[in-house]
C-alpha positions, -999 to 999 in steps of 0.1 A, spaced: 623 720 815 607 734 783 640 738 766 649 702 774 616 689 759 621 710 728 657 698 724 647 662 729 619 665 703 643 682 679 669 654 684 642 627 678 630 645 647 665 648 632 675 612 639 642 597 628 639 616 595 657 589 574 630 565 586 601 586 573 604 586 535 640 598 530 655 571 508 690 561 517 712 546 490 720 510 497 746 492 476 735 458 465 768 448 448 801 458 463 820 487 448 852 467 439 850 454 403 866 421 411 838 414 437 812 421 411 829 398 387 829 370 413 791 376 419 783 375 382 805 345 376 788 326 405 754 334 390 765 321 356 778 289 371 745 285 391 724 288 359 746 264 340 743 239 368 705 243 368 702 239 330 725 208 331 704 192 358 673 197 337 690 181 307 701 151 327 667 146 342 651 147 307 676 122 294 669 98 323 631 102 318 635 94 281 656 63 290 630 51 314 602 57 289 622 37 263 627 7 286 590 7 294 581 6 257 605 -23 252 590 -42 281 623 -47 298 610 -37 332 583 -64 334 590 -98 350 587 -128 328 574 -161 341 593 -184 316 628 -172 326 649 -202 338 662 -199 373 691 -217 391 670 -232 419 
């Protein structure tokens, strides 16, 4: 009985040792170089897309600001209608 308890404790200690501070190496990027290239390429495309969206939004906001300065967005009362 005593031998079984000691062997069980030893087994638990050996299997749980990586959980208690022993750092295991985890690969974030795959080892194959072509997979790394695909990941970096995807990140570059993502950032280009984000930057282009910011530029488009700024252009649209400037266009809206310009039309508001010209007064095109206001309704005019003296405009002839077809009624």
